Each structure stands twice: as structure tokens, then as C-alpha cells.
Short mmCIF file of the C-alpha atoms (twelve columns), coordinates in Angstrom:
data_MODEL
# 
_entry.id   MODEL 
# 
loop_
_atom_site.group_PDB 
_atom_site.id 
_atom_site.type_symbol 
_atom_site.label_atom_id 
_atom_site.label_alt_id 
_atom_site.label_comp_id 
_atom_site.label_asym_id 
_atom_site.label_seq_id 
_atom_site.Cartn_x 
_atom_site.Cartn_y 
_atom_site.Cartn_z 
_atom_site.pdbx_PDB_model_num 
ATOM 1   C CA . MET A 1   44.654 43.479 -128.118 1 
ATOM 2   C CA . ARG A 2   44.509 40.664 -125.599 1 
ATOM 3   C CA . LEU A 3   41.023 39.333 -124.808 1 
ATOM 4   C CA . ALA A 4   41.156 40.179 -121.089 1 
ATOM 5   C CA . ASP A 5   42.248 43.750 -121.844 1 
ATOM 6   C CA . ARG A 6   39.493 44.166 -124.427 1 
ATOM 7   C CA . PHE A 7   36.952 42.801 -121.930 1 
ATOM 8   C CA . GLU A 8   38.032 45.398 -119.340 1 
ATOM 9   C CA . GLU A 9   37.661 48.120 -121.967 1 
ATOM 10  C CA . LEU A 10  34.158 46.938 -122.911 1 
ATOM 11  C CA . VAL A 11  33.023 46.582 -119.285 1 
ATOM 12  C CA . ASP A 12  34.325 50.078 -118.514 1 
ATOM 13  C CA . GLY A 13  32.258 51.345 -121.450 1 
ATOM 14  C CA . GLN A 14  28.959 49.998 -120.092 1 
ATOM 15  C CA . PRO A 15  26.440 52.653 -119.028 1 
ATOM 16  C CA . ASP A 16  26.039 53.622 -115.369 1 
ATOM 17  C CA . GLY A 17  23.771 51.240 -113.503 1 
ATOM 18  C CA . TRP A 18  24.227 48.295 -115.859 1 
ATOM 19  C CA . THR A 19  23.472 44.893 -114.349 1 
ATOM 20  C CA . THR A 20  24.201 42.368 -117.109 1 
ATOM 21  C CA . ALA A 21  25.786 42.570 -120.535 1 
ATOM 22  C CA . GLN A 22  26.324 40.106 -123.356 1 
ATOM 23  C CA . PHE A 23  29.478 39.691 -125.390 1 
ATOM 24  C CA . ASP A 24  30.389 37.993 -128.651 1 
ATOM 25  C CA . LEU A 25  33.761 36.305 -129.041 1 
ATOM 26  C CA . TYR A 26  35.077 35.308 -132.458 1 
ATOM 27  C CA . VAL A 27  38.092 32.998 -132.142 1 
ATOM 28  C CA . TYR A 28  40.886 32.921 -134.720 1 
ATOM 29  C CA . GLY A 29  42.488 29.597 -135.553 1 
ATOM 30  C CA . ASP A 30  41.409 26.400 -133.788 1 
ATOM 31  C CA . PRO A 31  38.263 27.100 -131.758 1 
ATOM 32  C CA . GLU A 32  38.505 23.879 -129.739 1 
ATOM 33  C CA . GLY A 33  41.255 25.372 -127.582 1 
ATOM 34  C CA . ALA A 34  38.815 28.030 -126.429 1 
ATOM 35  C CA . GLY A 35  35.697 25.886 -126.166 1 
ATOM 36  C CA . ALA A 36  36.425 24.176 -122.850 1 
ATOM 37  C CA . ALA A 37  37.386 27.401 -121.089 1 
ATOM 38  C CA . LEU A 38  34.413 29.282 -122.487 1 
ATOM 39  C CA . ALA A 39  32.057 26.512 -121.367 1 
ATOM 40  C CA . VAL A 40  33.095 27.319 -117.781 1 
ATOM 41  C CA . ILE A 41  31.446 30.757 -118.043 1 
ATOM 42  C CA . GLY A 42  28.391 29.426 -119.831 1 
ATOM 43  C CA . ALA A 43  29.362 30.661 -123.275 1 
ATOM 44  C CA . GLN A 44  27.134 29.282 -125.982 1 
ATOM 45  C CA . ARG A 45  28.505 28.442 -129.386 1 
ATOM 46  C CA . SER A 46  26.625 30.093 -132.193 1 
ATOM 47  C CA . PRO A 47  24.208 27.798 -134.015 1 
ATOM 48  C CA . ARG A 48  25.891 28.904 -137.223 1 
ATOM 49  C CA . PRO A 49  29.076 27.079 -138.179 1 
ATOM 50  C CA . GLY A 50  32.218 28.875 -137.160 1 
ATOM 51  C CA . LYS A 51  34.201 30.135 -134.236 1 
ATOM 52  C CA . HIS A 52  31.654 32.337 -132.470 1 
ATOM 53  C CA . TRP A 53  30.536 32.250 -128.828 1 
ATOM 54  C CA . ARG A 54  28.152 34.470 -126.855 1 
ATOM 55  C CA . PHE A 55  28.280 34.903 -123.084 1 
ATOM 56  C CA . ALA A 56  26.888 37.206 -120.421 1 
ATOM 57  C CA . THR A 57  28.444 38.861 -117.394 1 
ATOM 58  C CA . ALA A 58  27.023 40.701 -114.407 1 
ATOM 59  C CA . HIS A 59  28.123 42.859 -111.492 1 
ATOM 60  C CA . ALA A 60  26.830 40.188 -109.088 1 
ATOM 61  C CA . GLN A 61  26.404 36.435 -109.537 1 
ATOM 62  C CA . THR A 62  23.086 35.541 -111.164 1 
ATOM 63  C CA . ARG A 63  21.620 32.356 -112.572 1 
ATOM 64  C CA . SER A 64  22.252 33.505 -116.109 1 
ATOM 65  C CA . ALA A 65  25.553 35.384 -115.926 1 
ATOM 66  C CA . TRP A 66  28.977 35.056 -114.321 1 
ATOM 67  C CA . THR A 67  30.593 37.984 -112.557 1 
ATOM 68  C CA . VAL A 68  33.090 40.277 -114.269 1 
ATOM 69  C CA . PRO A 69  36.092 38.874 -112.297 1 
ATOM 70  C CA . MET A 70  35.175 35.284 -113.231 1 
ATOM 71  C CA . VAL A 71  34.878 36.081 -116.934 1 
ATOM 72  C CA . HIS A 72  38.061 38.161 -116.810 1 
ATOM 73  C CA . SER A 73  39.916 35.200 -115.285 1 
ATOM 74  C CA . VAL A 74  38.785 32.863 -118.073 1 
ATOM 75  C CA . LEU A 75  39.789 35.376 -120.740 1 
ATOM 76  C CA . ARG A 76  43.209 35.822 -119.089 1 
ATOM 77  C CA . GLN A 77  43.636 32.045 -119.303 1 
ATOM 78  C CA . LEU A 78  42.783 32.143 -123.011 1 
ATOM 79  C CA . ASP A 79  45.351 34.932 -123.447 1 
ATOM 80  C CA . HIS A 80  47.916 32.823 -121.571 1 
ATOM 81  C CA . ASN A 81  47.161 29.925 -123.943 1 
ATOM 82  C CA . GLU A 82  47.632 32.300 -126.883 1 
ATOM 83  C CA . VAL A 83  44.027 32.038 -128.066 1 
ATOM 84  C CA . ARG A 84  43.360 35.081 -130.221 1 
ATOM 85  C CA . GLY A 85  40.148 36.613 -131.425 1 
ATOM 86  C CA . GLU A 86  37.795 39.568 -131.394 1 
ATOM 87  C CA . LEU A 87  35.555 40.446 -128.466 1 
ATOM 88  C CA . GLU A 88  32.617 42.831 -128.815 1 
ATOM 89  C CA . ALA A 89  29.697 43.893 -126.636 1 
ATOM 90  C CA . VAL A 90  26.294 42.859 -127.966 1 
ATOM 91  C CA . PRO A 91  24.122 45.952 -128.412 1 
ATOM 92  C CA . GLU A 92  21.349 45.911 -125.821 1 
ATOM 93  C CA . ASP A 93  18.660 46.131 -128.491 1 
ATOM 94  C CA . VAL A 94  19.626 42.719 -129.933 1 
ATOM 95  C CA . THR A 95  19.843 40.770 -126.671 1 
ATOM 96  C CA . MET A 96  17.164 38.303 -125.602 1 
ATOM 97  C CA . GLY A 97  16.187 40.568 -122.688 1 
ATOM 98  C CA . ALA A 98  15.438 43.409 -125.077 1 
ATOM 99  C CA . LEU A 99  13.386 41.090 -127.279 1 
ATOM 100 C CA . ALA A 100 11.367 39.853 -124.287 1 
ATOM 101 C CA . ARG A 101 10.676 43.442 -123.187 1 
ATOM 102 C CA . ALA A 102 9.564  44.369 -126.702 1 
ATOM 103 C CA . VAL A 103 7.181  41.403 -126.847 1 
ATOM 104 C CA . ARG A 104 5.709  42.287 -123.419 1 
ATOM 105 C CA . ASN A 105 5.223  45.872 -124.584 1 
ATOM 106 C CA . GLY A 106 3.671  44.838 -127.899 1 
ATOM 107 C CA . GLY A 107 6.630  46.166 -129.908 1 
ATOM 108 C CA . ALA A 108 7.739  42.941 -131.574 1 
ATOM 109 C CA . ARG A 109 5.482  41.221 -134.087 1 
# 
């Protein structure tokens, strides 16, 4: 499945009222072809070696996340350039926001 199509599917699967979501992209082949485009949307390369990036998207522009149409446009460009990979939503309980909430509530030790 093309990255932009998969992104639409994942965004459509977000719960009602969602504001931001994080996604993991694992690139097949040469990751450098994807790196410049992904940098545009603030994707961060995983600290582990490999071809993994994480990025966030939001319904409205925020300081920490690009809007759905902006991310979709970048992923369409990657599709056009024949960059292939796997795109998955990051479960909310493993995002930094969830960790911060757990620490505030005394749930993370």
C-alpha cells in the first residue's frame, strides 16, 4: 500500500476528538531518499540504527505537529519518488504525552 493511502487509513482510524497522533515510518531500501522530505514535517530519525522515523500530525497547526494535509502531501511525494515502507500509528500509551501524563499522575516510576 502506498504511504499516503496508508496514512489516510490510519488518520481515519483515530478516535473521535483526537487532536494529535504520532506515526512510525520504516523505510525499505535507501533511507536517504526519504530523509530530506521527512525532515520537512519534523520527523525524527530513531536513535537506533536503521530506517525508522517518528512524526506527529494534528487537526490544526501546532508547534509540535504538522497538519494532516501537510503530512499527506509529503507522503504523496515519497510515493511519487517510489520510496516504500511501512507506516503505523504509535499507540497513545507509548507516546511522550502519555508518559508525561503518567508522571504527573504518579503512575510512572
